[in-house]
C-alpha positions in Angstrom: 135.5 85.9 -11.8 136.0 89.0 -9.6 137.7 92.4 -10.8 140.6 91.7 -8.8 141.2 87.9 -10.3 140.7 88.9 -13.7 143.3 91.7 -13.2 145.5 89.7 -11.0 145.4 87.0 -13.8 146.2 89.5 -16.9 149.0 91.2 -14.5 150.5 87.5 -14.5 150.5 87.1 -17.7 151.8 90.5 -18.5 154.9 89.8 -16.6 155.7 86.2 -17.4 159.3 86.0 -17.9 159.8 89.2 -16.3 162.3 89.8 -13.0 159.1 90.8 -11.1 156.5 88.0 -9.5 153.3 88.5 -8.7 151.9 87.5 -5.7 148.0 86.1 -5.4 148.2 87.4 -1.5 146.8 90.5 -0.2 149.2 93.1 0.8 148.8 92.8 4.3 151.0 93.6 7.4 153.5 90.9 8.6 155.4 91.7 12.1 154.4 95.5 11.0 155.6 95.7 7.7 153.6 95.5 4.5 154.4 92.3 2.7 155.3 94.1 -0.4 158.0 95.9 1.3 159.5 92.5 2.8 159.6 90.8 -0.6 161.0 93.3 -2.8 160.1 92.5 -7.0 156.8 91.2 -5.9 154.1 93.0 -7.1 150.8 92.9 -4.8 147.1 93.7 -5.5 144.7 94.8 -3.0 141.2 93.7 -2.3 138.8 95.7 -4.2 136.8 98.9 -2.5 133.8 99.9 -4.2 131.9 103.4 -4.3 128.1 104.1 -5.8 127.0 107.5 -6.6 124.0 108.3 -8.0 123.9 108.6 -12.1 120.1 109.1 -12.9 117.5 109.7 -10.4 114.2 108.2 -11.8 110.4 108.7 -10.7 109.8 104.9 -10.0 112.7 105.0 -7.7 114.9 102.6 -10.0 117.5 104.7 -9.9 120.9 104.4 -11.8 123.9 104.4 -9.9 127.4 104.5 -11.2 129.8 102.0 -9.4 133.5 102.5 -9.1 135.5 99.6 -8.2 139.3 100.4 -7.2 142.3 98.2 -6.5 145.6 99.2 -5.5 149.1 97.8 -6.3 152.2 97.9 -4.8 156.0 96.7 -5.9 158.9 97.4 -4.3 162.3 97.3 -5.7 165.9 98.7 -4.7 166.7 101.7 -6.2 170.4 101.0 -6.9 169.7 97.2 -8.4 166.4 97.8 -10.0 165.6 95.3 -12.6 166.8 95.7 -16.0 163.3 95.7 -17.5 161.4 97.9 -14.7 160.0 100.3 -17.4 158.4 97.4 -19.4 157.4 96.0 -16.0 155.3 99.2 -14.9 154.0 99.4 -18.5 152.8 95.7 -18.6 151.3 96.3 -14.9 149.3 99.7 -16.3 148.4 97.7 -19.5 146.4 95.0 -17.8 143.6 97.3 -16.8 142.6 96.6 -20.7 141.1 93.0 -19.3 138.6 94.4 -17.5 135.5 94.9 -20.0 131.8 96.1 -19.7 133.1 99.3 -18.3 132.2 102.7 -19.0 135.5 104.2 -18.1 138.8 102.5 -16.6 142.1 104.0 -15.7 145.2 103.2 -14.2 147.9 105.5 -12.5 150.9 104.7 -10.6 153.2 107.2 -8.3 156.8 106.2 -6.9 158.0 107.3 -3.6 161.7 106.6 -2.2 161.8 104.9 1.1 165.3 104.8 2.6 167.0 102.4 -0.4 163.8 101.4 -2.0 161.6 102.5 -4.9 157.9 102.0 -4.3 155.4 102.0 -6.8 151.9 102.4 -6.2 149.4 101.7 -8.8 145.8 102.8 -8.8 142.9 101.3 -10.9 139.6 102.6 -11.3 136.8 100.7 -13.2 133.4 102.8 -13.4 130.2 101.0 -14.8 126.5 101.8 -14.6 124.0 99.9 -12.9 
């Protein structure tokens, strides 16, 4: 399984019974607007982006690399009518990062922004492995 599918599966499990749905679609634009802004109270997870940095340079050219996989998650709710369980929803989305194992470090953070009458939650997941 990919990191995205594992994480998405765990988020879906964590949000079962909440007021927020999980979409398996990517957060693409539709008619110039991101899907997560059109479909409020739906969590969307981006594709994986990957970066590699040299971790240990070896004489035999079999260098060891640090690989970071990053995914972004998006959730929009109406600021005036937030789900009653929004605190638990945010905590459960963040706790899903523990489903990714075999990493030397994994982290998740989020920020909120206001756009008109909406609150946009943007989550960033980072998973670091040594290859």
